[in-house]
C-alpha positions in Angstrom: 110.4 -52.2 -16.0 112.7 -49.2 -15.4 113.5 -49.0 -19.0 109.8 -48.9 -19.8 109.3 -46.1 -17.3 112.2 -44.2 -18.7 111.0 -44.6 -22.2 107.6 -43.2 -21.4 109.0 -40.3 -19.5 111.5 -39.5 -22.4 108.7 -39.8 -24.9 106.5 -37.5 -22.8 109.2 -34.9 -22.5 109.9 -35.1 -26.2 106.4 -34.6 -27.3 105.7 -32.0 -24.7 108.8 -30.1 -25.9 107.5 -30.1 -29.5 103.9 -29.2 -28.4 102.5 -32.6 -29.0 100.4 -35.1 -27.0 101.2 -38.3 -25.1 99.1 -41.2 -26.3 99.3 -44.8 -26.3 97.4 -47.4 -28.4 98.4 -50.3 -26.2 101.0 -50.7 -23.5 101.9 -54.3 -23.1 104.4 -55.7 -20.6 105.3 -59.2 -19.6 106.1 -57.9 -16.1 104.0 -55.8 -13.7 103.3 -52.3 -14.7 103.1 -49.8 -11.9 101.2 -46.6 -12.2 102.6 -44.7 -9.2 101.7 -41.2 -7.9 102.2 -39.5 -4.6 98.5 -38.9 -4.2 96.6 -40.6 -7.0 96.9 -41.9 -10.5 94.6 -40.6 -13.2 93.9 -42.6 -16.3 91.9 -40.7 -19.0 90.3 -42.6 -21.8 88.2 -41.8 -24.8 90.5 -39.1 -26.2 88.8 -37.2 -28.9 91.7 -37.2 -31.3 92.5 -40.9 -31.1 90.6 -44.1 -31.9 92.3 -46.4 -29.5 91.5 -45.8 -25.9 92.6 -48.6 -23.6 95.5 -49.5 -21.4 96.1 -53.3 -21.1 98.4 -55.0 -18.7 99.3 -58.7 -19.2 101.6 -60.3 -16.9 102.1 -62.5 -13.8 101.9 -59.9 -11.1 99.3 -57.4 -9.8 98.6 -53.9 -10.9 99.0 -51.7 -7.8 97.0 -48.5 -7.8 97.0 -45.9 -5.0 93.9 -44.2 -6.2 91.9 -44.6 -9.4 89.5 -42.0 -10.9 87.8 -42.8 -14.1 86.0 -39.9 -15.9 84.6 -42.3 -18.5 83.3 -45.8 -18.4 85.2 -48.6 -16.7 84.3 -52.0 -18.1 85.1 -55.4 -16.6 84.9 -57.9 -19.4 84.9 -61.0 -17.3 86.2 -62.7 -14.2 85.8 -61.5 -10.7 86.5 -58.3 -8.8 87.8 -58.8 -5.3 87.5 -56.2 -2.5 89.5 -56.9 0.6 91.0 -55.3 3.8 93.9 -57.7 4.2 92.1 -60.2 6.4 88.8 -60.8 4.5 87.8 -60.6 0.8 84.5 -60.0 -0.8 84.1 -61.2 -4.4 82.0 -59.4 -7.0 81.4 -61.6 -10.0 79.4 -61.3 -13.2 78.1 -63.9 -15.7 75.4 -64.1 -18.3 72.7 -64.4 -15.6 73.6 -61.4 -13.4 75.9 -59.9 -10.8 76.8 -61.8 -7.6 78.1 -60.5 -4.3 80.0 -63.2 -2.4 78.6 -65.5 -5.1 80.6 -66.7 -8.1 77.6 -68.2 -9.8 74.7 -65.7 -9.5 71.4 -67.4 -10.3 69.4 -64.1 -10.5 70.0 -60.6 -11.9 71.4 -59.7 -8.5 72.5 -62.4 -6.0 74.0 -62.0 -2.6 75.6 -64.9 -0.9 75.5 -63.4 2.6 73.4 -61.0 4.7 72.3 -57.5 3.6 72.2 -54.6 6.0 70.3 -51.4 5.0 70.4 -48.3 7.1 67.4 -46.9 5.2 64.2 -48.4 3.8 63.7 -50.9 1.0 61.2 -50.2 -1.7 60.2 -52.8 -4.2 58.3 -51.3 -7.1 57.6 -48.3 -4.9 59.6 -45.4 -3.5 60.1 -45.4 0.2 61.5 -42.6 2.4 61.0 -44.3 5.8 64.1 -45.9 7.4 63.6 -49.5 8.5 60.6 -50.0 6.3 60.1 -52.6 3.5 57.5 -51.4 1.0 56.3 -53.1 -2.1 53.6 -52.4 -4.8 53.2 -56.1 -5.3 53.0 -59.2 -3.1 55.3 -60.5 -0.4 56.0 -64.2 -0.5 57.4 -66.1 2.5 58.8 -69.4 1.3 60.2 -70.5 4.7 58.4 -72.5 7.5 57.1 -69.5 9.3 56.6 -65.7 9.5 57.5 -64.2 12.8 56.6 -60.7 13.9 58.7 -60.2 17.0 57.6 -56.6 17.7 54.9 -55.8 20.3 53.1 -53.3 18.1 49.9 -53.8 16.2 50.0 -55.3 12.7 47.3 -53.9 10.4 45.9 -55.3 7.1 43.9 -52.8 5.1 42.7 -55.4 2.7 41.8 -59.1 3.0 44.1 -61.5 4.7 43.9 -65.0 3.2 45.5 -68.0 5.0 45.4 -71.3 3.2 46.9 -73.2 6.2 46.0 -73.2 9.8 45.9 -70.3 12.2 46.7 -70.7 15.9 45.9 -67.9 18.4 47.8 -68.1 21.7 46.2 -64.9 23.0 42.7 -63.5 22.7 41.0 -63.0 19.4 38.8 -59.9 18.9 36.6 -59.0 16.0 34.5 -56.0 15.2 33.2 -57.4 12.0 31.1 -60.5 11.1 32.3 -64.0 10.5 30.3 -64.8 7.3 31.4 -68.3 6.4 33.4 -71.3 7.4 33.0 -74.1 10.0 33.7 -73.9 13.7 35.7 -76.9 14.9 36.9 -75.6 18.2 35.8 -76.1 21.8 32.0 -75.8 22.3 30.9 -72.2 22.9 29.3 -71.7 26.3 25.7 -70.6 26.9 26.7 -67.2 28.2 28.6 -66.5 25.0 25.6 -67.4 22.7 26.5 -71.1 22.3 25.0 -74.3 23.6 28.1 -75.9 25.2 27.0 -79.1 23.5 29.3 -81.0 21.0 27.0 -83.8 19.9 23.3 -84.0 19.0 21.0 -86.9 18.4 17.7 -86.9 16.5 14.9 -85.5 18.7 17.2 -84.0 21.3 15.6 -81.0 23.1 17.6 -78.0 24.4 16.6 -76.6 27.8 18.1 -74.5 30.6 18.9 -76.9 33.4 20.3 -74.2 35.7 21.2 -70.5 35.6 23.3 -69.9 32.5 23.5 -73.6 31.8 22.1 -75.3 28.7 21.5 -79.1 28.7 19.8 -81.5 26.3 17.0 -83.9 26.9 17.0 -87.0 24.7 13.9 -87.9 22.7 11.2 -89.7 24.6 9.9 -93.1 23.7 6.6 -94.1 22.4 3.9 -93.9 25.1 5.5 -91.0 27.0 4.7 -87.3 27.1 6.8 -84.3 28.0 6.1 -82.9 31.5 7.6 -80.5 34.0 9.2 -82.5 36.8 10.2 -81.6 40.3 12.6 -78.7 40.1 10.9 -77.1 37.1 12.9 -78.9 34.4 11.3 -81.0 31.6 11.1 -84.7 31.6 9.3 -87.7 30.0 6.6 -89.6 31.9 4.6 -92.6 30.8 1.0 -92.1 29.8 0.2 -95.3 31.7 0.2 -93.3 34.9 -2.9 -91.4 33.7 -6.5 -92.6 33.8 -8.1 -93.6 30.6 -11.3 -91.9 29.3 -14.1 -94.0 28.2 -16.1 -93.4 25.1 -18.4 -91.1 27.0 -15.5 -89.1 28.4 -16.1 -90.3 32.0 -13.2 -90.8 34.4 -12.9 -94.4 35.7 -10.8 -95.9 38.4 -8.8 -94.1 41.1 -7.2 -91.0 39.6 -4.2 -89.1 40.9 -4.1 -85.6 39.5 -0.4 -84.7 39.2 0.7 -86.8 42.2 -0.2 -84.0 44.6 -2.3 -84.1 47.8 -4.9 -81.6 46.4 -6.8 -80.7 43.3 -6.5 -77.2 42.1 -9.9 -75.7 41.1 -10.2 -72.6 38.9 -10.4 -69.6 41.0 -10.6 -65.8 40.7 -12.2 -62.8 42.2 -15.9 -62.9 41.4 -15.6 -65.7 38.8 -18.3 -66.3 36.2 -19.8 -69.8 35.9 -22.5 -69.8 33.2 -22.1 -73.2 31.5 -23.4 -76.5 32.8 -20.8 -78.2 35.0 -18.6 -75.1 35.4 -17.2 -74.7 38.9 -14.9 -72.0 40.5 -13.9 -70.6 43.8 -14.5 -66.9 44.5 -11.2 -65.7 46.1 -13.0 -62.6 47.5 -15.7 -64.3 49.5 -14.2 -67.8 49.8 -17.3 -69.3 48.3 -17.5 -72.2 45.9 -19.7 -71.5 42.9 -21.1 -73.9 40.2 -23.7 -73.8 37.5 -26.2 -76.6 37.0 -27.3 -75.5 33.6 -30.1 -73.4 35.0 -29.1 -71.8 38.2 -25.9 -70.7 39.9 -25.3 -72.3 43.3 -23.0 -71.0 46.1 -21.6 -72.9 49.0 -21.6 -70.8 52.1 -19.0 -70.9 54.8 -21.6 -69.5 57.2 -24.5 -71.0 59.2 -27.3 -69.8 61.5 -28.1 -70.7 65.0 -31.5 -69.8 66.5 -32.2 -69.2 70.2 -35.8 -68.8 71.6 -36.5 -67.5 75.1 -40.1 -67.8 76.3 -42.0 -67.8 79.6 -45.5 -68.8 80.8 -45.4 -65.9 83.3 -44.6 -63.0 81.1 -45.1 -60.5 83.8 -42.5 -62.2 86.0 -40.1 -62.3 83.0 -40.8 -58.8 82.1 -40.1 -57.7 85.6 -36.9 -59.7 85.6 -35.8 -58.1 82.4 -37.1 -54.7 83.5 -35.2 -54.6 86.7 -31.8 -55.9 85.4 -29.9 -58.0 83.0 -30.4 -61.8 82.6 -27.5 -63.9 81.1 -28.1 -67.2 79.5 -25.3 -69.7 78.5 -26.2 -70.8 75.0 -23.2 -72.5 73.3 -19.7 -73.9 73.3 -18.7 -74.1 69.6 -16.5 -77.0 68.4 -14.7 -74.9 65.9 -13.7 -71.2 66.2 -16.4 -69.0 64.8 -17.1 -65.4 64.1 -20.5 -63.9 64.6 -21.3 -62.0 61.4 -24.8 -60.6 62.6 -27.9 -61.5 64.5 -31.6 -60.9 64.1 -34.1 -60.6 67.0 -37.9 -60.3 67.3 -40.2 -60.2 70.3 -43.7 -61.7 70.5 -46.5 -60.0 72.5 -49.9 -58.6 71.8 -48.8 -55.3 73.2 -45.5 -53.9 71.8 -42.5 -54.5 74.0 -38.7 -54.0 73.5 -35.7 -55.8 74.9 -31.9 -55.2 74.7 -30.0 -58.2 73.2 -26.3 -58.9 72.9 -23.8 -61.7 73.1 -20.6 -62.1 75.1 -18.0 -64.5 76.4 -18.2 -63.5 80.0 -15.6 -60.7 79.8 -16.5 -58.8 76.6 -19.8 -58.3 74.8 -20.9 -57.6 71.2 -22.7 -54.5 70.1 -26.3 -54.6 71.4 -29.7 -54.4 69.5 -33.0 -53.0 70.7 -35.4 -55.8 69.7 -39.2 -55.3 69.2 -42.2 -56.7 67.5 -41.1 -55.5 64.1 -37.7 -57.3 64.3 -34.2 -55.9 64.3 -31.0 -57.0 62.5 -27.6 -56.0 63.9 -24.3 -56.3 62.0 -20.9 -54.7 62.2 -20.4 -56.3 65.6 -17.5 -55.8 68.0 -16.0 -58.5 70.2 -17.6 -61.1 67.9 -14.9 -63.8 67.6 -15.1 -67.0 69.7 -12.5 -69.7 70.0 -13.1 -73.4 70.0 -15.2 -74.5 73.0 -15.3 -71.0 74.4 -18.4 -70.2 76.4 -21.0 -68.0 74.6 -23.6 -66.1 76.6 -26.8 -64.3 75.6 -27.4 -61.2 77.5 -31.0 -59.8 77.8 -32.0 -56.5 79.3 -35.6 -55.1 79.7 -36.8 -51.8 78.5 -40.6 -51.3 78.2 -43.8 -53.0 77.4 -44.8 -56.7 77.8 -42.9 -59.5 76.2 -44.0 -63.1 76.1 -41.0 -64.5 74.1 -38.1 -63.5 71.9 -36.4 -65.3 69.0 -32.8 -64.6 68.2 -31.1 -66.0 65.1 -27.3 -65.5 65.0 -25.3 -66.0 61.8 -21.7 -67.4 62.2 -18.7 -67.9 59.9 -16.3 -70.7 60.5 -12.9 -69.3 61.2 -10.3 -70.5 58.6 -7.7 -73.0 59.8 
């Protein structure tokens, strides 16, 4: 090897001395060839004045290079290229398929046998300037079992997201758009969210609100039943056999129970109109029952009259009695509580005479009327209510003239229970 070195140095000195160039077509050794420099070794190829431009070393030892700078093209015609630091080695290989890093048999144009770390971004078919970002102008395929987004940020999809498998949400799903197709197979949606909370339905089922914000279903009724509102205000089926049957002439027969209640509700209104035969109604203003018989309207009255006659065979004596003071007659103890609505009084005598008339209970008296031959009616009475079995008195006071008798007709209303 020393002889080769010396030969090259002598040849270089010789040619430099004569103003020539140092060139080599091929340097071939059977031992190692060392290109040594204090700082770096420079190998220049592609000389313009020569046709051969390569340095070949064949032997059984390594080529040691301190530093190598190639100003032209460096070609590796086969095999592998090892990079190492003394403790670990990374192999770069090439075959007809592609280049492999840590892979001696690359299956793609560029294959990496280990992990890749990029401090910047990765652009596939598109230029990226954002560190830590993967951008592509095409599609991203995930061939593994799952795709995990570990960050807490929001993932956005500007276009359509199509999932051919299943999607599981462990959190809350929100939508600001419209779900236009597909089938819901999850838990039944509650009534307060627009659903029915029901998971099964049978033919004829009826949906109804059984409680506040609660929807229930009522199964179809059987033949011979009708839908009715039961106790509690919810629908239910009842048998038609509980109702009376109409005859051919539409006449009720048998004992009839209207709705199972203790009373029958009659149409009622303020001043109702009854103008067809058989119509009946209650006047809620007056409390009167009205009905029409086809010709006339009839009214049931909640009032009645009671007539009192006071007469004497000695009118002068009676007159003097009335004239000098007030006479009180006990006339009635009603069974039910009553209210005196009005009274009418009229005296009988050939010569006109007047008497004062009023009613009382022994402690308070009604408004009085001055009764004469022409007759007087008095209404808008005060102290006119009498309780059950309360004593009722007629108070008579004289004024002038001669009076043989007096007739008083009082009109009462039964006090409501």
